[in-house]
C-alpha positions in Angstrom: 7.8 7.4 3.1 8.0 7.7 -0.8 11.9 8.1 0.3 12.4 4.5 2.2 10.3 3.3 -0.4 12.4 4.1 -3.6 15.2 2.9 -0.8 13.8 -0.5 -0.6 13.6 -0.2 -4.5 16.6 -0.1 -5.4 17.5 -2.8 -2.7 15.5 -5.2 -4.6 17.1 -4.2 -7.7 20.7 -5.2 -5.5 21.3 -0.9 -6.7 23.6 1.2 -3.8 21.3 3.0 -2.7 23.0 6.1 -2.9 21.8 10.0 -2.7 22.0 10.1 -7.4 21.1 7.1 -6.9 17.8 7.2 -4.9 17.3 10.6 -6.7 16.7 9.2 -10.1 14.2 6.7 -8.3 12.3 9.5 -6.9 12.3 11.3 -10.3 11.2 8.7 -12.4 8.4 8.3 -9.6 7.3 11.7 -10.8 8.5 12.7 -7.0 10.0 16.0 -6.2 13.2 14.9 -4.9 14.2 17.3 -1.8 18.0 16.8 -1.9 18.0 17.4 1.8 15.5 14.2 2.8 17.5 12.3 0.5 21.1 12.7 2.6 19.3 12.7 5.5 17.7 8.5 3.9 20.5 7.5 2.7 22.9 8.0 6.1 20.1 6.9 8.4 20.0 3.6 5.9 24.0 3.5 5.8 24.4 0.7 8.6 20.8 -0.9 8.4 20.8 -4.6 7.1 17.8 -4.2 4.8 17.5 -8.0 4.8 17.4 -8.4 8.4 14.6 -5.9 8.8 12.9 -6.9 6.5 12.9 -10.5 7.3 11.9 -9.7 11.3 9.1 -7.2 9.8 7.6 -10.1 7.8 8.2 -12.7 10.9 6.3 -10.1 13.7 4.1 -9.1 11.1 2.5 -12.8 9.9 0.5 -13.9 12.3 -1.2 -10.3 12.6 -2.4 -10.9 9.2 -3.4 -14.1 9.9 -5.6 -13.2 12.5 -8.8 -12.3 10.8 -11.5 -14.2 11.2 -12.5 -16.0 8.4 -16.7 -15.9 9.2 -16.5 -12.6 7.7 -16.8 -14.1 3.7 -20.2 -15.5 4.1 -21.7 -12.5 5.8 -20.3 -10.5 2.2 -21.9 -13.4 0.6 -25.2 -13.0 2.0 -25.2 -9.6 1.4 -24.8 -9.7 -2.0 -27.7 -11.6 -2.9 -29.8 -10.0 -0.1 -29.4 -7.0 -2.9 -30.2 -8.8 -5.6 -34.0 -8.8 -4.6 -34.8 -5.3 -5.1 -36.9 -5.3 -8.3 -36.5 -2.4 -11.1 -39.8 -0.5 -10.2 -38.2 0.6 -6.7 -35.0 1.0 -8.5 -36.4 3.8 -10.8 -38.8 5.0 -7.4 -35.5 6.2 -6.4 -34.4 7.3 -9.3 -37.6 9.5 -9.9 -37.0 11.0 -5.6 -33.6 12.1 -7.1 -35.8 14.8 -10.4 -38.5 15.6 -7.9 
């Protein structure tokens, strides 16, 4: 995945996706670059319109991302309020069990 991330970073920066640029990007990120994987990534992306792919991916991911139920947020808040109800004595008793 890091090879694709590096390619996307180069694309976003307006740089050409070529072997030496990809290797420099990976090395700067602390990844030990494999020349054969770099070559395969550059070759695979040679005829790909990255902007078009990103636009299609964003459109298809949009409805799924917004389909999350809104009802979950209040439940999380209710649980936090219940947790606040634990007394200091109960917490100390729990700690005492750790030490025998």
